C-alpha positions as CSV (number, residue, x, y, z in Angstrom):
1,M,19.2,-45.3,100.7
2,K,16.2,-43.1,99.7
3,R,18.4,-40.0,100.0
4,F,21.1,-41.6,97.7
5,F,18.5,-42.3,95.0
6,Y,17.1,-38.8,95.2
7,F,20.6,-37.3,94.8
8,L,21.4,-39.6,91.9
9,A,18.2,-38.7,90.1
10,T,18.9,-35.0,90.5
11,V,22.4,-35.3,89.1
12,L,21.2,-37.3,86.1
13,S,18.5,-34.7,85.4
14,Y,21.0,-31.9,85.5
15,C,23.4,-33.7,83.2
16,Q,20.7,-34.3,80.6
17,F,19.7,-30.6,80.7
18,V,23.3,-29.4,80.3
19,G,23.9,-31.9,77.5
20,C,20.8,-30.7,75.6
21,S,21.8,-27.1,76.0
22,K,25.3,-27.7,74.7
23,D,24.0,-29.6,71.6
24,N,21.7,-26.6,70.8
25,L,24.6,-24.2,71.1
26,E,26.8,-26.2,68.8
27,A,24.0,-26.6,66.2
28,F,23.4,-22.8,66.0
29,N,27.1,-22.1,66.3
30,L,26.3,-18.8,68.1
31,Q,28.8,-16.3,69.5
32,D,27.5,-14.4,72.5
33,N,26.7,-10.7,71.9
34,T,27.5,-10.8,68.2
35,P,25.4,-8.1,66.4
36,V,23.3,-9.2,63.4
37,Q,21.6,-7.3,60.6
38,V,17.7,-7.2,60.4
39,I,16.4,-7.5,56.8
40,A,12.8,-7.0,55.6
41,E,11.2,-9.6,53.4
42,G,7.9,-9.9,51.6
43,G,4.7,-11.9,52.2
44,G,3.8,-15.5,52.2
45,K,1.0,-17.4,50.6
46,D,-1.0,-19.0,53.4
47,L,-3.9,-16.6,53.6
48,V,-6.6,-16.5,56.3
49,K,-9.9,-15.1,55.2
50,T,-12.8,-14.2,57.5
51,N,-15.9,-12.1,57.2
52,D,-14.0,-9.0,58.3
53,Y,-10.4,-9.3,57.1
54,V,-7.8,-11.2,55.1
55,Q,-4.5,-12.1,56.9
56,V,-1.2,-12.4,55.0
57,P,1.9,-13.9,56.7
58,M,5.0,-11.7,56.5
59,K,8.6,-12.4,57.3
60,V,11.7,-10.6,58.6
61,K,15.1,-12.3,58.5
62,L,18.5,-11.9,60.1
63,S,21.9,-12.0,58.5
64,S,22.7,-14.8,61.0
65,P,21.0,-16.5,64.0
66,A,20.3,-14.2,66.9
67,S,22.6,-14.5,69.9
68,K,20.0,-12.8,72.1
69,T,16.3,-12.5,72.1
70,F,15.4,-9.0,70.9
71,D,12.7,-6.9,69.3
72,V,12.6,-4.8,66.2
73,E,9.9,-2.2,65.5
74,L,7.6,-2.1,62.5
75,Q,6.2,1.0,60.8
76,L,3.8,1.4,57.9
77,N,5.5,3.4,55.1
78,T,2.6,4.6,53.0
79,D,4.3,7.8,51.8
80,T,7.0,5.8,50.0
81,V,4.4,3.9,47.9
82,T,2.5,7.1,47.1
83,K,5.6,8.8,45.9
84,L,6.6,5.8,43.7
85,I,3.1,5.7,42.1
86,E,3.2,9.5,41.5
87,S,6.6,9.3,39.9
88,G,5.6,6.4,37.7
89,T,8.1,4.0,39.2
90,L,5.2,1.8,40.5
91,K,2.6,1.2,37.8
92,D,-0.8,-0.4,37.6
93,V,-1.2,-0.4,41.4
94,I,-3.1,1.8,43.9
95,T,-2.8,2.5,47.6
96,L,-5.3,1.7,50.3
97,P,-5.9,4.0,53.3
98,N,-3.7,3.4,56.4
99,S,-6.8,2.2,58.2
100,A,-7.1,-0.7,55.9
101,F,-4.0,-2.3,57.5
102,S,-3.0,-3.5,60.9
103,F,0.0,-5.4,62.2
104,P,2.0,-5.6,65.4
105,N,4.2,-2.8,66.5
106,V,7.2,-5.1,67.0
107,V,8.6,-8.4,65.8
108,K,10.4,-10.6,68.4
109,F,13.4,-12.7,67.4
110,Q,14.0,-15.6,69.7
111,Y,17.4,-16.7,70.7
112,G,19.0,-18.8,68.0
113,S,16.5,-17.9,65.2
114,D,17.2,-16.2,61.9
115,T,13.7,-15.4,60.9
116,A,10.5,-14.0,62.5
117,S,7.0,-13.8,61.2
118,F,4.2,-11.4,61.7
119,V,0.7,-11.2,60.3
120,L,-0.5,-8.4,58.1
121,T,-4.3,-7.9,58.5
122,I,-6.2,-6.2,55.7
123,S,-9.7,-5.0,55.9
124,R,-11.9,-7.2,53.7
125,T,-14.2,-4.3,52.9
126,E,-11.2,-2.3,51.5
127,I,-10.2,-5.2,49.3
128,E,-13.7,-5.6,48.1
129,R,-13.9,-1.9,47.2
130,V,-10.8,-2.2,44.9
131,Y,-11.6,-5.7,43.6
132,G,-9.9,-6.4,40.3
133,K,-7.0,-4.1,41.0
134,K,-3.5,-4.5,42.6
135,F,-2.5,-2.5,45.6
136,A,0.8,-1.9,47.2
137,L,2.0,-1.2,50.8
138,S,5.4,-0.7,52.4
139,Y,6.6,-1.3,55.8
140,K,10.0,-0.5,57.3
141,L,12.0,-1.8,60.3
142,T,13.3,0.6,63.0
143,N,15.1,0.4,66.3
144,P,16.5,-3.1,66.5
145,G,17.2,-3.9,70.1
146,K,20.3,-5.0,72.0
147,G,22.9,-3.5,69.6
148,N,21.7,-5.2,66.4
149,Q,21.7,-3.3,63.1
150,L,19.3,-2.6,60.3
151,G,20.4,-4.4,57.1
152,N,19.6,-3.7,53.5
153,P,16.8,-3.6,52.7
154,N,15.2,-2.3,55.9
155,S,11.9,-1.6,54.1
156,V,10.0,-3.6,51.6
157,I,7.2,-2.9,49.1
158,V,4.6,-5.6,48.9
159,T,2.2,-5.7,45.9
160,L,-1.0,-7.7,46.4
161,D,-3.5,-8.6,43.7
162,S,-7.1,-8.3,45.1
163,K,-8.1,-11.2,42.9
164,S,-5.6,-13.4,44.6
165,L,-7.0,-12.5,48.0
166,L,-10.7,-12.8,47.2
167,T,-12.8,-14.3,44.4
168,A,-15.8,-12.5,42.8
169,A,-18.1,-14.8,44.8
170,D,-16.5,-13.7,48.1
171,I,-17.5,-10.0,47.6
172,H,-20.2,-8.7,50.0
173,Y,-22.3,-6.8,47.5
174,L,-25.1,-4.6,48.8
175,S,-28.3,-4.3,46.7
176,I,-31.8,-2.9,47.0
177,T,-34.0,-6.0,47.7
178,N,-37.2,-4.9,45.8
179,S,-37.0,-4.6,42.0
180,P,-33.4,-3.3,41.8
181,A,-32.7,-1.1,38.8
182,S,-36.4,-1.3,38.0
183,I,-39.7,0.3,38.8
184,I,-42.1,-0.5,41.7
185,M,-45.7,0.4,40.8
186,A,-47.8,1.3,43.9
187,S,-51.4,0.9,42.7
188,R,-54.6,-0.9,43.6
189,H,-53.3,-2.2,46.9
190,N,-50.2,-3.7,45.4
191,N,-46.7,-2.9,46.6
192,Y,-47.8,-0.7,49.5
193,N,-49.4,-0.7,52.9
194,T,-51.8,1.8,54.2
195,T,-51.7,3.6,57.6
196,P,-53.9,6.2,59.1
197,S,-51.4,8.9,57.9
198,G,-50.6,7.7,54.4
199,I,-49.0,4.8,52.5
200,E,-45.8,2.9,53.1
201,I,-43.8,1.2,50.3
202,P,-41.7,-1.6,51.8
203,L,-38.1,-1.7,50.7
204,G,-35.0,-3.6,51.8
205,V,-31.3,-4.0,51.7
206,S,-29.7,-7.4,50.7
207,L,-26.2,-8.6,51.4
208,A,-24.6,-11.1,49.0
209,S,-22.3,-13.8,50.2
210,F,-22.4,-14.9,53.9
211,P,-23.4,-12.5,56.7
212,S,-20.9,-10.4,58.6
213,K,-21.0,-8.2,61.7
214,W,-23.5,-5.3,61.9
215,F,-23.1,-2.3,59.7
216,Y,-24.9,0.8,58.3
217,V,-25.7,1.8,54.8
218,E,-26.9,5.3,53.8
219,V,-30.2,5.7,52.0
220,R,-31.2,8.6,49.8
221,G,-34.1,9.7,47.5
222,T,-33.7,11.6,44.3
223,T,-35.8,12.8,41.3
224,D,-32.9,13.8,39.1
225,S,-33.7,11.2,36.4
226,I,-37.5,11.6,36.4
227,S,-37.8,14.2,33.6
228,N,-35.4,12.2,31.4
229,W,-37.4,9.0,31.9
230,I,-40.6,10.8,31.1
231,A,-39.0,12.1,27.8
232,K,-37.9,8.5,27.0
233,K,-41.5,7.3,27.8
234,I,-40.3,5.1,30.6
235,L,-42.6,6.9,33.0
236,P,-46.1,8.3,32.2
237,A,-46.2,11.9,30.9
238,N,-48.2,13.0,34.0
239,T,-45.5,11.9,36.4
240,V,-44.2,14.4,38.9
241,G,-41.2,13.9,41.3
242,L,-41.8,13.8,45.0
243,K,-40.3,16.8,46.8
244,E,-38.1,16.5,49.9
245,N,-40.9,17.5,52.3
246,E,-43.4,15.2,50.7
247,F,-42.0,11.8,51.8
248,T,-40.2,10.2,54.7
249,L,-37.2,8.0,54.2
250,P,-34.6,6.8,56.8
251,S,-31.2,8.4,56.2
252,R,-29.5,5.1,57.0
253,V,-30.4,1.5,57.6
254,Q,-28.7,-0.9,60.0
255,V,-28.0,-4.5,59.0
256,L,-27.6,-6.6,62.1
257,G,-24.8,-9.0,62.7
258,N,-25.2,-12.4,61.1
259,K,-28.1,-11.1,59.0
260,S,-28.2,-10.8,55.2
261,S,-30.9,-8.2,54.9
262,A,-32.8,-5.3,56.6
263,D,-36.1,-3.8,55.8
264,F,-37.2,-0.1,55.6
265,N,-40.1,1.9,54.2
266,I,-40.7,5.1,52.3
267,S,-43.8,6.9,53.5
268,V,-46.0,9.4,51.6
269,P,-48.9,11.2,53.4
270,W,-52.5,11.1,52.2
271,D,-52.7,14.8,51.6
272,I,-49.8,14.6,49.1
273,I,-51.5,11.7,47.3
274,A,-54.9,13.5,47.3
275,K,-53.3,16.7,46.0
276,N,-51.9,14.7,43.0
277,K,-54.9,12.3,42.5
278,D,-54.8,12.7,38.7
279,K,-51.0,12.2,38.5
280,Y,-48.2,9.7,39.2
281,L,-45.7,10.4,41.9
282,A,-42.1,9.2,41.4
283,I,-38.8,9.0,43.3
284,T,-35.7,6.9,43.0
285,V,-34.3,5.4,46.2
286,Y,-30.6,4.4,46.3
287,L,-28.0,3.1,48.6
288,K,-24.6,4.7,49.3
289,D,-21.6,4.8,51.7
290,P,-21.9,1.5,53.6
291,T,-19.7,1.3,56.7
292,L,-18.8,-2.2,55.6
293,H,-18.8,-4.0,52.2
294,V,-19.5,-2.7,48.7
295,I,-22.5,-1.2,46.9
296,N,-23.5,-3.2,43.8
297,P,-23.5,-0.4,41.2
298,K,-26.0,-2.3,39.0
299,K,-28.5,-3.0,41.8
300,N,-28.2,-0.2,44.3
301,Y,-31.4,1.7,43.3
302,T,-35.1,1.3,42.5
303,T,-37.8,3.8,41.4
304,I,-41.1,4.1,43.1
305,L,-44.1,5.1,41.0
306,I,-47.3,5.9,42.8
307,D,-50.6,5.7,40.9
308,C,-52.4,8.3,42.9
309,A,-55.8,7.8,41.2
310,N,-55.7,4.1,42.3
311,V,-54.2,4.7,45.7
312,V,-56.1,7.7,47.1
313,E,-58.6,7.0,49.8
314,F,-60.9,9.2,51.9
315,D,-62.4,9.2,55.3
316,V,-66.2,9.3,54.6
317,T,-67.5,8.7,58.1
318,Q,-69.1,12.2,58.2
319,E,-71.3,11.3,55.2
320,G,-73.1,8.5,57.2
321,T,-75.8,8.6,59.8
322,L,-75.1,6.5,62.9
323,T,-77.7,4.5,64.8
324,V,-77.2,1.8,67.5
325,N,-79.4,-0.9,68.9
326,R,-78.1,-0.1,72.5
327,D,-77.1,3.4,73.5
328,N,-75.7,5.2,76.5
329,N,-78.2,5.6,79.3
330,G,-78.3,9.3,78.6
331,G,-79.1,8.8,74.9
332,P,-77.1,9.4,71.7
333,N,-76.4,13.1,72.5
334,A,-75.1,12.5,76.0
335,G,-71.6,13.2,77.0
336,E,-70.7,9.6,76.3
337,G,-73.6,8.8,73.9
338,S,-73.2,6.9,70.6
339,L,-72.7,10.1,68.5
340,K,-69.3,10.5,70.3
341,F,-68.3,7.3,68.4
342,V,-68.2,9.2,65.1
343,D,-67.5,12.8,66.1
344,D,-63.8,12.7,64.8
345,L,-62.5,13.4,68.2
346,T,-60.4,10.8,70.1
347,S,-60.8,12.8,73.3
348,T,-64.5,11.7,73.6
349,K,-65.9,8.2,73.7
350,F,-69.1,6.1,73.4
351,L,-69.9,4.2,76.6
352,Q,-72.6,1.5,76.8
353,S,-73.6,-0.1,80.0
354,A,-74.9,-3.7,80.6
355,F,-72.9,-4.9,77.6
356,T,-73.9,-8.5,76.5
357,G,-72.1,-8.9,73.2
358,D,-75.0,-7.9,70.9
359,L,-74.1,-4.3,70.2
360,Q,-74.9,-3.2,66.6
361,C,-73.6,0.2,65.3
362,T,-75.0,1.0,61.8
363,L,-73.8,3.8,59.4
364,T,-76.2,4.6,56.6
365,F,-74.9,6.5,53.6
366,T,-76.8,8.4,50.8
367,R,-74.8,6.6,48.1
368,T,-73.1,3.2,47.6
369,L,-69.4,3.3,48.4
370,K,-66.6,0.9,48.7
371,I,-65.2,0.8,52.3
372,G,-61.7,-0.6,52.0
373,A,-60.6,0.0,55.6
374,Y,-61.8,1.3,59.0
375,T,-60.2,2.4,62.2
376,L,-61.2,1.9,65.9
377,T,-59.7,4.0,68.7
378,S,-59.6,2.7,72.3
379,G,-61.0,4.6,75.2
380,N,-59.1,6.6,77.8
381,D,-59.4,4.1,80.7
382,A,-60.3,0.6,81.7
383,I,-58.8,-1.7,79.1
384,E,-61.4,-4.3,80.1
385,R,-64.0,-2.2,78.2
386,D,-62.2,-2.4,74.9
387,P,-63.7,-4.2,71.9
388,K,-62.1,-7.7,71.4
389,S,-64.1,-9.5,68.7
390,W,-66.5,-8.1,66.0
391,T,-67.8,-8.4,62.5
392,L,-68.4,-5.7,59.9
393,E,-71.3,-6.2,57.5
394,G,-72.4,-4.5,54.3
395,S,-75.8,-4.1,52.7
396,L,-77.4,-2.4,49.8
397,D,-81.0,-2.3,51.2
398,G,-80.5,-2.5,55.0
399,S,-82.2,-5.9,55.1
400,T,-79.8,-8.4,53.5
401,W,-76.3,-8.3,55.0
402,E,-72.9,-9.7,53.9
403,V,-70.1,-10.2,56.4
404,I,-67.1,-8.4,54.9
405,D,-64.6,-8.5,57.8
406,T,-64.2,-10.6,60.9
407,R,-61.9,-10.0,63.9
408,T,-61.3,-12.1,67.0
409,N,-59.1,-11.6,70.0
410,E,-57.9,-8.2,69.0
411,S,-56.3,-5.9,71.6
412,F,-55.5,-2.2,72.2
413,P,-52.5,-2.2,74.5
414,N,-52.5,1.6,74.8
415,R,-55.1,4.1,75.8
416,I,-56.6,6.2,73.0
417,Q,-54.8,3.9,70.5
418,T,-56.0,4.0,66.9
419,R,-55.7,0.7,64.9
420,R,-56.5,0.3,61.2
421,F,-58.2,-2.7,59.8
422,N,-58.2,-3.4,56.1
423,V,-61.5,-4.9,55.0
424,Q,-61.1,-8.6,54.1
425,K,-63.9,-8.7,51.4
426,P,-64.5,-5.1,50.3
427,G,-67.5,-4.3,48.2
428,S,-69.8,-1.4,47.4
429,Y,-72.6,-0.9,49.9
430,K,-74.9,1.8,51.2
431,F,-75.3,0.4,54.7
432,Y,-72.5,-0.7,57.0
433,R,-73.0,-2.5,60.4
434,L,-70.4,-3.1,63.1
435,N,-71.4,-6.0,65.4
436,I,-69.4,-5.9,68.7
437,T,-69.7,-9.5,70.0
438,E,-67.1,-9.4,72.8
439,N,-65.1,-7.0,74.9
440,V,-62.0,-7.7,77.0
441,G,-64.1,-8.6,80.0
442,S,-66.3,-5.8,81.5
443,S,-70.0,-5.2,81.8
444,L,-69.3,-1.8,80.2
445,F,-68.3,-1.3,76.6
446,Q,-66.3,1.8,75.4
447,C,-64.6,3.0,72.3
448,S,-63.5,6.5,71.4
449,E,-63.8,6.6,67.6
450,W,-64.9,4.6,64.5
451,R,-63.8,5.9,61.1
452,M,-64.7,4.5,57.7
453,I,-62.3,4.8,54.7
454,E,-63.4,4.7,51.1
455,F,-61.2,3.3,48.4
456,L,-61.7,4.7,44.9
């Protein structure tokens, strides 16, 4: 009995399959091995937009339903569009580079179908670069399989309006972050950071619209407009342009994936600033040639103006006389005595034994001066001996002291590492005292160099 039911179920299943197949054949009314013509068509309207591309659905049709599954090849036909534009047949359109487009090499027609679709993918950046214009492309059909023929037309020209693919708000414009199309004045500790070697003016790149994948943008500096701006009194008369060997600027900046900005600096050495201390230094920094997206032509540059008279600073350590309340066991002139602390050599060091956190190092000057920053350089060994916490005090008479800078839990990860500290409350004093209250954790204290920097 079980075998009978199994046989009956199998027969019914086969009959249902055959019946369905017959219905399909009648509906398509196909004749086996009948060749058909393959005809190119234009694009559809259901666009897909991402950060990187815009996709446009395209169609290819047959003169009648396919009697067999077969493929037809697709080829981009840029030369045709170029010739039609050059001859004036196609007007008010432009071409995009071949690299702007991608699509499959073949389109597959399924048995019984009379149309097939494929997706034309267009680089979003290339559309952004021609936003506001129409562009054209052409593709052609070749080598239809299984005896089928190319119909007329076997190629098609598709014209697309960039404004139909993107809106103005969609465009990934790149701009200078800091004062675009304006002037950044570096003066009196505004708009710049100081380093042991010079000053750095922070700049940045900003991406409009939502973030995309990582890309690069080129950065350049120029002084081409400086003389014209001086003539128009936009810049002071005593402004000079920075020469190529007088500043450091990265040649390109990377904006990371899913980020809308990236930072960079332009650096100018102290000797260049000191050489022009009675002048202004100027340079225009601009963006160009991004690997993705579009430069905003109205916000792709900014001009740096350095007020050298109010930026210049000097190392005045050599003007002072150093005394300490606890010295090296061999005295100040010993190989690791206190005078090594201010000898302008990082290859030497001051070493004090039996450190208890009450070390005082005093520099006495012959004039009052405003110390705006100072540097400390770690020793050549034993990180446990490095200074960790301290205060810097200033005095006019050597008796009454004002705390002008406080540091706690500082570190020097590298040996013979110079760190700069900008004074928190700068003032004009004749006496300066460094109170080392804590080192990393040794009974010995060491430090290679202490330098004092005057701000004018």
